[in-house]
C-alpha positions in Angstrom: 0.0 0.0 0.0 1.3 3.5 -0.8 0.5 6.6 1.2 1.9 10.0 0.3 4.7 8.5 -1.8 5.7 6.2 1.0 5.2 2.5 1.2 3.2 1.5 4.2 2.9 -2.0 5.6 -0.1 -2.9 7.8 0.5 -5.8 10.1 -2.0 -7.3 12.6 -1.3 -6.9 16.3 -2.8 -8.4 19.5 -3.6 -6.0 22.3 -4.1 -7.1 25.9 -3.9 -5.6 29.4 -1.5 -6.9 32.1 -2.3 -6.3 35.7 0.8 -6.8 37.9 0.9 -7.8 41.6 2.3 -4.3 42.3 -1.1 -2.9 41.1 0.5 -1.5 37.9 -1.5 -1.9 34.7 0.3 -2.3 31.4 -1.1 -2.3 27.9 0.8 -4.8 25.7 0.9 -5.0 21.9 2.4 -8.0 20.2 2.5 -10.0 17.0 -0.3 -12.7 17.0 2.2 -15.5 16.2 4.4 -14.9 19.3 4.2 -17.3 22.2 2.7 -15.9 25.4 5.8 -17.0 27.4 8.1 -15.1 25.1 6.0 -11.9 25.4 5.3 -12.0 29.1 8.8 -13.1 30.2 10.7 -9.9 29.4 7.9 -7.7 30.5 7.6 -9.3 33.9 11.4 -9.3 34.2 11.5 -5.6 33.5 9.2 -5.0 36.4 11.1 -7.4 38.8 8.9 -10.5 38.6 9.9 -13.9 37.4 7.5 -15.8 35.1 8.0 -19.1 37.0 7.1 -17.4 40.3 3.7 -16.0 39.2 0.4 -17.2 38.0 -1.1 -15.5 35.0 -4.9 -15.7 35.0 -7.5 -14.4 32.5 -10.0 -12.1 34.0 -13.5 -13.5 33.7 -15.7 -11.6 31.3 -19.2 -10.5 32.4 -20.8 -13.5 30.7 -18.4 -16.0 32.2 -18.8 -14.4 35.7 -22.6 -14.7 35.3 -22.5 -18.3 34.3 -19.7 -19.7 36.5 -19.5 -17.2 39.3 -17.2 -14.2 40.1 -14.2 -16.3 41.1 -13.6 -17.9 37.7 -10.1 -17.0 36.5 -8.7 -19.6 34.2 -4.9 -19.8 34.0 -3.4 -18.6 30.7 -1.6 -21.3 28.8 2.0 -19.9 28.4 2.8 -22.1 25.4 -0.2 -20.8 23.3 0.2 -18.0 20.9 -0.7 -14.4 21.9 -3.7 -14.5 19.6 -5.5 -16.6 22.3 -5.4 -13.6 24.7 -6.4 -10.9 22.3 -8.5 -8.1 24.0 -8.2 -9.8 27.4 -7.3 -8.5 30.8 -4.6 -10.7 32.4 -4.1 -10.7 36.1 -0.6 -11.6 37.4 -0.5 -13.0 41.0 2.3 -14.4 43.1 2.1 -18.1 43.8 2.4 -19.8 47.2 5.0 -22.4 48.1 2.4 -25.1 47.8 1.7 -24.1 44.2 5.4 -24.0 43.5 5.8 -27.5 44.9 2.8 -28.7 42.9 4.3 -27.2 39.7 7.7 -28.8 40.3 6.2 -32.2 41.1 4.1 -32.1 38.0 7.1 -31.1 35.9 9.2 -33.9 37.4 6.6 -36.5 36.9 6.1 -35.4 33.3 9.9 -35.5 32.7 10.1 -39.0 34.3 7.2 -40.3 32.2 8.4 -38.8 28.9 12.0 -39.7 29.0 14.5 -42.0 30.7 17.0 -39.3 31.9 19.6 -39.8 34.6 18.8 -38.1 37.9 21.6 -35.5 37.4 19.9 -34.3 34.1 16.5 -34.0 35.8 18.1 -32.1 38.7 20.0 -29.8 36.4 16.8 -29.1 34.4 14.6 -28.4 37.4 17.3 -26.2 39.1 17.6 -24.1 35.9 13.9 -23.5 35.9 14.1 -22.4 39.5 17.0 -20.0 38.7 14.6 -17.2 37.9 12.5 -18.1 40.9 14.6 -16.6 43.6 13.2 -14.3 46.3 14.1 -10.8 47.0 13.1 -7.9 49.1 9.8 -7.4 47.4 8.4 -10.9 48.0 9.0 -14.5 46.9 8.5 -13.7 43.2 11.0 -10.8 43.1 14.4 -11.3 41.5 17.4 -11.0 43.9 18.8 -13.0 46.8 17.6 -16.5 47.7 14.7 -16.5 50.2 13.9 -19.2 52.8 10.9 -20.2 50.6 13.2 -20.9 47.6 15.6 -22.9 49.8 12.6 -25.0 51.1 11.4 -25.6 47.5 14.9 -26.7 46.5 15.1 -29.2 49.4 11.6 -30.6 48.6 12.5 -30.8 44.9 15.6 -32.8 45.6 13.7 -35.2 47.9 11.1 -35.7 45.2 13.7 -36.4 42.6 15.2 -39.1 44.8 11.7 -40.6 45.4 10.9 -40.6 41.7 14.2 -42.4 40.8 13.5 -45.4 43.0 
């Protein structure tokens, strides 16, 4: 397309709103083919939050709230494309240590079922995913020094790996 002797390219974009735990609201614009994880990761990192230490939920629309109740907030699938969250309001919340443990256990069981890796490979993979899940002064999801909660999760994870390998 040409406009005033200049070539103009029109490309589709996806818009959504991101509500952070710090009560900040961010408008995000991204290409529809991008993966949600690839879009949210750098944004959350910029504001001091680790993607592995938060839960991203879709805010219920008025119709969904009327049908299912006000508490319905389905988790956003981080491996989907951004097109799935077009015109949505996403709410980012910190997760508790129980939820962290459940995620790690689910990941380890999935890794154990899908491959026959040695324990050191599973341990290295799970510890690398926890690398961005270190606590800091602003709470367990902040980046910075290691918190007591993170150390607890590390110990529990190592024990679960030992149990899964027997």
